N, CA, C and O atoms as CSV, one atom per row, in Angstrom:
chain,resi,resn,atom,element,x,y,z
A,1,UNK,N,N,14.605,-14.729,-30.645
A,1,UNK,CA,C,15.563,-15.176,-29.790
A,1,UNK,C,C,17.308,-14.345,-30.486
A,1,UNK,O,O,18.109,-13.615,-29.903
A,2,UNK,N,N,17.308,-14.648,-31.271
A,2,UNK,CA,C,18.327,-14.089,-32.325
A,2,UNK,C,C,18.931,-13.016,-32.219
A,2,UNK,O,O,20.044,-12.765,-32.682
A,3,UNK,N,N,18.026,-12.095,-31.411
A,3,UNK,CA,C,17.722,-10.299,-31.214
A,3,UNK,C,C,19.277,-10.323,-30.193
A,3,UNK,O,O,20.362,-9.753,-30.076
A,4,UNK,N,N,18.172,-11.778,-29.425
A,4,UNK,CA,C,19.367,-11.596,-27.757
A,4,UNK,C,C,21.094,-11.643,-27.888
A,4,UNK,O,O,21.756,-11.456,-26.867
A,5,UNK,N,N,21.816,-11.919,-29.282
A,5,UNK,CA,C,22.735,-12.266,-29.597
A,5,UNK,C,C,23.272,-10.876,-30.195
A,5,UNK,O,O,24.467,-10.916,-30.487
A,6,UNK,N,N,22.666,-9.732,-30.418
A,6,UNK,CA,C,22.832,-8.220,-30.757
A,6,UNK,C,C,23.826,-7.658,-29.714
A,6,UNK,O,O,23.638,-7.437,-28.517
A,7,UNK,N,N,24.946,-7.479,-30.482
A,7,UNK,CA,C,26.020,-7.112,-29.764
A,7,UNK,C,C,26.143,-5.723,-28.692
A,7,UNK,O,O,26.929,-5.559,-27.759
A,8,UNK,N,N,24.945,-4.716,-29.259
A,8,UNK,CA,C,24.547,-3.431,-28.963
A,8,UNK,C,C,23.879,-3.981,-27.571
A,8,UNK,O,O,24.374,-3.759,-26.466
A,9,UNK,N,N,22.314,-4.962,-27.858
A,9,UNK,CA,C,21.769,-5.462,-26.597
A,9,UNK,C,C,22.347,-6.508,-25.649
A,9,UNK,O,O,21.632,-6.920,-24.736
A,10,UNK,N,N,23.816,-7.049,-25.826
A,10,UNK,CA,C,24.669,-7.739,-24.811
A,10,UNK,C,C,25.318,-6.824,-24.118
A,10,UNK,O,O,25.533,-7.030,-22.924
A,11,UNK,N,N,25.756,-5.619,-24.752
A,11,UNK,CA,C,26.385,-4.322,-23.907
A,11,UNK,C,C,25.388,-3.922,-23.123
A,11,UNK,O,O,25.507,-4.016,-21.901
A,12,UNK,N,N,24.480,-3.517,-23.584
A,12,UNK,CA,C,23.207,-2.689,-22.775
A,12,UNK,C,C,22.643,-3.694,-21.333
A,12,UNK,O,O,22.371,-3.237,-20.223
A,13,UNK,N,N,22.578,-5.182,-21.767
A,13,UNK,CA,C,22.171,-6.016,-20.694
A,13,UNK,C,C,23.880,-6.155,-19.641
A,13,UNK,O,O,23.854,-6.381,-18.432
A,14,UNK,N,N,24.725,-6.031,-20.149
A,14,UNK,CA,C,25.875,-6.120,-18.948
A,14,UNK,C,C,25.749,-4.877,-18.401
A,14,UNK,O,O,25.565,-4.907,-17.185
A,15,UNK,N,N,25.803,-3.335,-19.105
A,15,UNK,CA,C,25.848,-2.370,-18.670
A,15,UNK,C,C,24.566,-2.054,-17.237
A,15,UNK,O,O,24.739,-1.218,-16.350
A,16,UNK,N,N,23.380,-2.941,-17.362
A,16,UNK,CA,C,22.449,-2.538,-16.544
A,16,UNK,C,C,23.239,-3.698,-15.174
A,16,UNK,O,O,23.433,-3.420,-13.990
A,17,UNK,N,N,23.502,-4.801,-15.806
A,17,UNK,CA,C,24.093,-6.011,-14.545
A,17,UNK,C,C,24.985,-5.008,-13.698
A,17,UNK,O,O,24.568,-4.762,-12.567
A,18,UNK,N,N,26.027,-4.470,-14.061
A,18,UNK,CA,C,27.217,-3.493,-13.745
A,18,UNK,C,C,26.432,-3.011,-12.489
A,18,UNK,O,O,26.629,-3.278,-11.304
A,19,UNK,N,N,25.321,-2.089,-13.182
A,19,UNK,CA,C,24.663,-0.973,-12.156
A,19,UNK,C,C,23.625,-1.706,-11.014
A,19,UNK,O,O,23.282,-1.207,-9.942
A,20,UNK,N,N,23.268,-2.900,-11.504
A,20,UNK,CA,C,22.533,-3.724,-10.061
A,20,UNK,C,C,24.108,-4.082,-9.096
A,20,UNK,O,O,24.169,-4.054,-7.867
A,21,UNK,N,N,24.886,-4.297,-9.724
A,21,UNK,CA,C,25.766,-4.881,-8.685
A,21,UNK,C,C,26.246,-3.888,-7.959
A,21,UNK,O,O,26.260,-3.999,-6.733
A,22,UNK,N,N,26.788,-2.589,-8.675
A,22,UNK,CA,C,26.958,-1.504,-7.676
A,22,UNK,C,C,26.122,-0.594,-6.860
A,22,UNK,O,O,26.421,0.289,-6.057
A,23,UNK,N,N,24.737,-1.160,-7.385
A,23,UNK,CA,C,24.008,-0.179,-6.525
A,23,UNK,C,C,24.202,-0.470,-4.735
A,23,UNK,O,O,24.828,-1.389,-4.208
A,24,UNK,N,N,23.587,0.431,-4.194
A,24,UNK,CA,C,23.478,0.381,-2.974
A,24,UNK,C,C,22.400,-0.249,-2.215
A,24,UNK,O,O,22.413,-0.887,-1.162
A,25,UNK,N,N,21.381,0.122,-3.085
A,25,UNK,CA,C,19.914,-0.515,-3.269
A,25,UNK,C,C,19.183,-0.561,-4.423
A,25,UNK,O,O,18.998,0.401,-5.168
A,26,UNK,N,N,18.562,-2.210,-4.655
A,26,UNK,CA,C,17.813,-1.717,-5.936
A,26,UNK,C,C,15.758,-1.747,-5.594
A,26,UNK,O,O,15.099,-2.665,-5.107
A,27,UNK,N,N,15.412,-0.747,-5.955
A,27,UNK,CA,C,13.950,-0.436,-5.817
A,27,UNK,C,C,13.522,-1.357,-6.698
A,27,UNK,O,O,14.133,-1.493,-7.758
A,28,UNK,N,N,12.486,-2.079,-6.421
A,28,UNK,CA,C,11.688,-3.235,-7.399
A,28,UNK,C,C,10.063,-2.574,-7.536
A,28,UNK,O,O,9.158,-2.439,-6.712
A,29,UNK,N,N,10.196,-2.225,-9.088
A,29,UNK,CA,C,8.640,-2.026,-9.622
A,29,UNK,C,C,7.949,-2.768,-10.540
A,29,UNK,O,O,8.349,-2.731,-11.704
A,30,UNK,N,N,6.844,-3.540,-10.219
A,30,UNK,CA,C,6.375,-4.595,-11.517
A,30,UNK,C,C,4.471,-4.342,-10.642
A,30,UNK,O,O,3.934,-4.850,-9.658
A,31,UNK,N,N,4.170,-3.638,-11.347
A,31,UNK,CA,C,2.545,-3.866,-11.337
A,31,UNK,C,C,2.097,-4.768,-12.221
A,31,UNK,O,O,2.686,-5.280,-13.173
A,32,UNK,N,N,0.761,-4.951,-11.740
A,32,UNK,CA,C,-0.048,-6.014,-12.002
A,32,UNK,C,C,0.747,-7.146,-12.936
A,32,UNK,O,O,1.628,-7.676,-12.259
A,33,UNK,N,N,0.709,-7.486,-13.820
A,33,UNK,CA,C,1.040,-8.953,-14.191
A,33,UNK,C,C,2.819,-8.867,-14.457
A,33,UNK,O,O,3.618,-9.708,-14.869
A,34,UNK,N,N,2.923,-7.946,-14.169
A,34,UNK,CA,C,4.516,-7.659,-13.888
A,34,UNK,C,C,5.095,-8.111,-12.672
A,34,UNK,O,O,6.114,-8.797,-12.595
A,35,UNK,N,N,4.454,-7.730,-11.792
A,35,UNK,CA,C,4.277,-8.264,-10.119
A,35,UNK,C,C,5.108,-9.557,-9.835
A,35,UNK,O,O,6.194,-9.533,-9.255
A,36,UNK,N,N,4.583,-10.529,-10.232
A,36,UNK,CA,C,5.488,-12.140,-10.026
A,36,UNK,C,C,7.007,-11.958,-10.622
A,36,UNK,O,O,8.002,-12.454,-10.092
A,37,UNK,N,N,7.014,-11.159,-11.816
A,37,UNK,CA,C,8.376,-11.027,-11.843
A,37,UNK,C,C,9.331,-10.476,-11.214
A,37,UNK,O,O,10.410,-11.048,-11.066
A,38,UNK,N,N,9.099,-9.374,-10.787
A,38,UNK,CA,C,9.726,-8.506,-9.603
A,38,UNK,C,C,9.784,-9.194,-8.457
A,38,UNK,O,O,10.848,-9.083,-7.848
A,39,UNK,N,N,8.975,-9.857,-7.991
A,39,UNK,CA,C,8.921,-10.401,-6.776
A,39,UNK,C,C,9.504,-11.735,-6.572
A,39,UNK,O,O,9.638,-12.289,-5.481
A,40,UNK,N,N,9.855,-12.222,-7.778
A,40,UNK,CA,C,10.417,-13.346,-7.731
A,40,UNK,C,C,12.007,-12.800,-7.920
A,40,UNK,O,O,12.841,-13.635,-7.569
A,41,UNK,N,N,12.524,-11.576,-8.402
A,41,UNK,CA,C,13.696,-10.910,-8.417
A,41,UNK,C,C,14.253,-10.832,-7.204
A,41,UNK,O,O,15.338,-11.345,-6.933
A,42,UNK,N,N,13.431,-10.081,-6.274
A,42,UNK,CA,C,13.656,-9.548,-4.864
A,42,UNK,C,C,13.334,-11.000,-4.118
A,42,UNK,O,O,13.427,-10.747,-2.917
A,43,UNK,N,N,13.155,-11.747,-4.205
A,43,UNK,CA,C,13.166,-12.931,-3.485
A,43,UNK,C,C,14.651,-13.172,-3.970
A,43,UNK,O,O,15.347,-12.521,-3.190
A,44,UNK,N,N,15.395,-13.754,-4.821
A,44,UNK,CA,C,16.556,-14.148,-5.186
A,44,UNK,C,C,17.577,-13.080,-4.791
A,44,UNK,O,O,18.634,-13.420,-4.260
A,45,UNK,N,N,17.240,-11.566,-5.077
A,45,UNK,CA,C,18.321,-11.095,-4.292
A,45,UNK,C,C,18.237,-10.725,-2.687
A,45,UNK,O,O,18.905,-9.848,-2.139
A,46,UNK,N,N,17.235,-11.618,-2.032
A,46,UNK,CA,C,17.070,-11.520,-0.932
A,46,UNK,C,C,18.365,-12.667,-0.154
A,46,UNK,O,O,18.772,-12.539,1.000
A,47,UNK,N,N,18.816,-13.738,-1.130
A,47,UNK,CA,C,19.635,-14.695,-0.894
A,47,UNK,C,C,21.179,-13.960,-0.475
A,47,UNK,O,O,21.939,-14.293,0.434
A,48,UNK,N,N,21.321,-12.935,-1.404
A,48,UNK,CA,C,22.859,-12.195,-1.683
A,48,UNK,C,C,22.971,-11.000,-1.215
A,48,UNK,O,O,23.750,-10.141,-1.629
A,49,UNK,N,N,22.144,-10.892,-0.273
A,49,UNK,CA,C,22.123,-9.748,0.898
A,49,UNK,C,C,20.660,-8.898,1.011
A,49,UNK,O,O,19.612,-9.440,0.656
A,50,UNK,N,N,20.683,-7.813,1.426
A,50,UNK,CA,C,19.460,-6.736,1.932
A,50,UNK,C,C,19.167,-5.457,0.843
A,50,UNK,O,O,18.480,-4.467,1.095
A,51,UNK,N,N,19.679,-5.668,-0.084
A,51,UNK,CA,C,20.175,-4.692,-0.942
A,51,UNK,C,C,18.460,-4.342,-1.784
A,51,UNK,O,O,18.234,-3.222,-2.242
A,52,UNK,N,N,17.570,-5.307,-1.852
A,52,UNK,CA,C,16.456,-5.361,-2.366
A,52,UNK,C,C,14.906,-4.933,-1.547
A,52,UNK,O,O,14.291,-5.407,-0.592
A,53,UNK,N,N,14.658,-3.640,-2.614
A,53,UNK,CA,C,13.298,-2.959,-1.620
A,53,UNK,C,C,11.950,-3.041,-2.770
A,53,UNK,O,O,11.863,-2.353,-3.787
A,54,UNK,N,N,11.096,-3.924,-2.366
A,54,UNK,CA,C,9.784,-3.720,-3.353
A,54,UNK,C,C,9.170,-2.599,-3.179
A,54,UNK,O,O,9.175,-2.044,-2.081
A,55,UNK,N,N,8.655,-2.185,-4.058
A,55,UNK,CA,C,7.629,-1.302,-4.296
A,55,UNK,C,C,6.689,-1.598,-4.817
A,55,UNK,O,O,6.464,-1.666,-6.026
A,56,UNK,N,N,5.585,-1.951,-3.356
A,56,UNK,CA,C,3.892,-2.561,-4.010
A,56,UNK,C,C,3.470,-2.391,-2.805
A,56,UNK,O,O,4.012,-2.036,-1.759
A,57,UNK,N,N,1.907,-2.845,-3.244
A,57,UNK,CA,C,0.884,-2.288,-1.862
A,57,UNK,C,C,-0.285,-2.328,-2.854
A,57,UNK,O,O,-0.262,-2.144,-4.071
A,58,UNK,N,N,-1.116,-2.557,-2.198
A,58,UNK,CA,C,-2.571,-2.577,-3.249
A,58,UNK,C,C,-2.956,-0.883,-2.872
A,58,UNK,O,O,-3.594,-0.283,-3.737
A,59,UNK,N,N,-2.558,-0.094,-1.549
A,59,UNK,CA,C,-3.289,1.467,-1.379
A,59,UNK,C,C,-1.942,2.471,-2.440
A,59,UNK,O,O,-1.888,3.692,-2.587
A,60,UNK,N,N,-1.064,1.465,-2.985
A,60,UNK,CA,C,-0.493,2.483,-3.914
A,60,UNK,C,C,0.969,2.988,-2.399
A,60,UNK,O,O,1.844,3.770,-2.771
A,61,UNK,N,N,1.001,2.721,-1.625
A,61,UNK,CA,C,1.393,3.774,-0.670
A,61,UNK,C,C,3.109,2.861,-0.589
A,61,UNK,O,O,4.173,3.266,-0.120
A,62,UNK,N,N,2.738,1.426,-1.309
A,62,UNK,CA,C,4.508,0.777,-1.177
A,62,UNK,C,C,5.495,1.582,-1.841
A,62,UNK,O,O,6.706,1.558,-1.625
A,63,UNK,N,N,4.730,2.466,-2.863
A,63,UNK,CA,C,6.167,3.048,-3.770
A,63,UNK,C,C,6.433,4.152,-3.294
A,63,UNK,O,O,7.187,4.977,-3.809
A,64,UNK,N,N,5.699,4.298,-2.028
A,64,UNK,CA,C,6.439,5.849,-0.990
A,64,UNK,C,C,7.732,5.516,-0.648
A,64,UNK,O,O,8.440,6.501,-0.443
A,65,UNK,N,N,8.498,3.984,-0.467
A,65,UNK,CA,C,9.645,4.024,-0.164
A,65,UNK,C,C,10.417,4.667,-1.150
A,65,UNK,O,O,11.335,5.236,-0.559
A,66,UNK,N,N,10.494,4.858,-2.377
A,66,UNK,CA,C,11.249,5.507,-3.444
A,66,UNK,C,C,11.670,6.713,-2.931
A,66,UNK,O,O,12.777,7.060,-3.341
A,67,UNK,N,N,11.000,7.627,-1.982
A,67,UNK,CA,C,11.646,8.615,-1.706
A,67,UNK,C,C,12.874,8.713,-0.913
A,67,UNK,O,O,13.449,9.702,-0.458
A,68,UNK,N,N,13.096,7.695,-0.862
A,68,UNK,CA,C,14.526,7.057,0.066
A,68,UNK,C,C,15.554,6.873,-0.595
A,68,UNK,O,O,16.652,6.780,-0.044
A,69,UNK,N,N,15.368,6.775,-2.085
A,69,UNK,CA,C,16.355,6.889,-3.052
A,69,UNK,C,C,17.543,7.672,-3.258
A,69,UNK,O,O,17.387,8.886,-3.386
A,70,UNK,N,N,18.674,7.203,-3.313
A,70,UNK,CA,C,19.591,8.627,-3.628
A,70,UNK,C,C,20.386,8.060,-4.854
A,70,UNK,O,O,19.975,7.126,-5.542
A,71,UNK,N,N,21.811,8.859,-5.097
A,71,UNK,CA,C,22.451,8.716,-6.805
A,71,UNK,C,C,22.682,7.478,-6.844
A,71,UNK,O,O,22.652,6.878,-7.918
A,72,UNK,N,N,23.050,6.653,-5.285
A,72,UNK,CA,C,23.477,4.851,-5.162
A,72,UNK,C,C,22.629,3.894,-5.191
A,72,UNK,O,O,22.842,2.708,-4.936
A,73,UNK,N,N,21.657,4.392,-5.501
A,73,UNK,CA,C,20.629,3.393,-6.170
A,73,UNK,C,C,19.871,3.591,-7.297
A,73,UNK,O,O,19.793,4.611,-7.982
A,74,UNK,N,N,19.011,1.945,-7.511
A,74,UNK,CA,C,18.670,1.965,-8.661
A,74,UNK,C,C,17.207,1.179,-8.946
A,74,UNK,O,O,16.908,0.229,-8.222
A,75,UNK,N,N,16.541,1.499,-9.749
A,75,UNK,CA,C,15.110,1.266,-9.750
A,75,UNK,C,C,15.150,0.389,-10.970
A,75,UNK,O,O,15.347,0.718,-12.139
A,76,UNK,N,N,14.866,-1.097,-10.322
A,76,UNK,CA,C,14.809,-1.668,-11.289
A,76,UNK,C,C,12.849,-1.890,-11.405
A,76,UNK,O,O,12.103,-2.227,-10.486
A,77,UNK,N,N,12.467,-1.555,-12.871
A,77,UNK,CA,C,11.101,-1.572,-13.306
A,77,UNK,C,C,10.485,-2.755,-14.428
A,77,UNK,O,O,11.100,-2.682,-15.492
A,78,UNK,N,N,9.551,-3.683,-14.425
A,78,UNK,CA,C,9.406,-4.401,-15.073
A,78,UNK,C,C,7.986,-3.944,-15.646
A,78,UNK,O,O,7.073,-3.737,-14.848
A,79,UNK,N,N,7.788,-3.783,-17.021
A,79,UNK,CA,C,6.387,-3.378,-17.313
A,79,UNK,C,C,6.243,-3.956,-18.563
A,79,UNK,O,O,7.210,-4.456,-19.138
A,80,UNK,N,N,4.699,-3.931,-19.226
A,80,UNK,CA,C,4.475,-4.255,-20.658
A,80,UNK,C,C,3.568,-3.843,-20.772
A,80,UNK,O,O,2.675,-3.755,-19.929
A,81,UNK,N,N,3.579,-3.343,-22.285
A,81,UNK,CA,C,2.478,-2.433,-22.746
A,81,UNK,C,C,0.759,-3.193,-22.462
A,81,UNK,O,O,0.788,-4.424,-22.431
A,82,UNK,N,N,-0.219,-2.741,-22.327
A,82,UNK,CA,C,0.087,-1.064,-21.875
A,82,UNK,C,C,0.504,-0.975,-20.665
A,82,UNK,O,O,0.014,-1.664,-19.770
A,83,UNK,N,N,1.600,0.003,-20.439
A,83,UNK,CA,C,2.190,0.561,-19.370
A,83,UNK,C,C,1.453,0.956,-18.069
A,83,UNK,O,O,0.438,1.629,-18.247
A,84,UNK,N,N,1.704,0.728,-17.096
A,84,UNK,CA,C,0.893,1.185,-16.361
A,84,UNK,C,C,1.516,2.573,-16.010
A,84,UNK,O,O,2.721,2.781,-16.153
A,85,UNK,N,N,0.578,3.587,-15.507
A,85,UNK,CA,C,1.257,4.846,-15.181
A,85,UNK,C,C,1.608,5.286,-14.304
A,85,UNK,O,O,1.914,6.478,-14.332
A,86,UNK,N,N,1.725,4.569,-13.168
A,86,UNK,CA,C,2.445,4.602,-12.433
A,86,UNK,C,C,3.897,4.311,-12.335
A,86,UNK,O,O,4.695,5.055,-11.765
A,87,UNK,N,N,4.216,3.143,-12.943
A,87,UNK,CA,C,5.370,2.873,-13.624
A,87,UNK,C,C,6.259,3.927,-14.400
A,87,UNK,O,O,7.353,4.405,-14.099
A,88,UNK,N,N,5.503,4.122,-15.412
A,88,UNK,CA,C,6.167,5.140,-16.184
A,88,UNK,C,C,6.467,6.462,-15.655
A,88,UNK,O,O,7.423,7.154,-16.006
A,89,UNK,N,N,5.270,6.877,-14.472
A,89,UNK,CA,C,6.100,8.029,-13.632
A,89,UNK,C,C,7.217,8.048,-12.822
A,89,UNK,O,O,7.887,9.049,-12.567
A,90,UNK,N,N,7.452,6.640,-12.319
A,90,UNK,CA,C,8.127,6.589,-11.263
A,90,UNK,C,C,9.528,6.490,-11.959
A,90,UNK,O,O,10.479,7.128,-11.506
A,91,UNK,N,N,9.705,5.334,-13.547
A,91,UNK,CA,C,10.965,5.278,-13.927
A,91,UNK,C,C,11.318,6.853,-14.224
A,91,UNK,O,O,12.475,7.121,-13.902
A,92,UNK,N,N,10.621,7.884,-14.734
A,92,UNK,CA,C,10.666,8.989,-15.305
A,92,UNK,C,C,11.041,10.018,-13.775
A,92,UNK,O,O,11.704,11.055,-13.762
A,93,UNK,N,N,10.611,9.573,-13.004
A,93,UNK,CA,C,11.075,10.527,-11.624
A,93,UNK,C,C,12.962,9.937,-11.587
A,93,UNK,O,O,14.036,10.525,-11.717
A,94,UNK,N,N,12.641,8.809,-11.394
A,94,UNK,CA,C,14.241,7.750,-11.516
A,94,UNK,C,C,15.359,8.045,-11.966
A,94,UNK,O,O,16.507,8.024,-11.524
A,95,UNK,N,N,14.682,8.438,-13.287
A,95,UNK,CA,C,16.127,8.810,-14.407
A,95,UNK,C,C,16.318,10.346,-14.361
A,95,UNK,O,O,17.404,10.696,-14.824
A,96,UNK,N,N,15.561,11.300,-13.935
A,96,UNK,CA,C,15.965,12.565,-13.834
A,96,UNK,C,C,17.164,12.879,-12.443
A,96,UNK,O,O,17.606,14.012,-12.254
């Protein structure tokens, strides 16, 4: 908990919040145990507008929507070790 007060972490969190706020769309990805976290985030975001896009689907086709992403969009990905390969791959692609 003490690490949450670290200035570098606070600056990083503030920068992430600014990017989410400024984004045209937020593509939300959470697979396996991370899915409930991302689903709740997207649900809450739905009250603030229609900018959250869930990337899910049991067949994996749900992640295809990321192909519509532009430089004005962000990917909000949540994962825990061991990281899902699809999450890592999409995060790398989004960062490129």
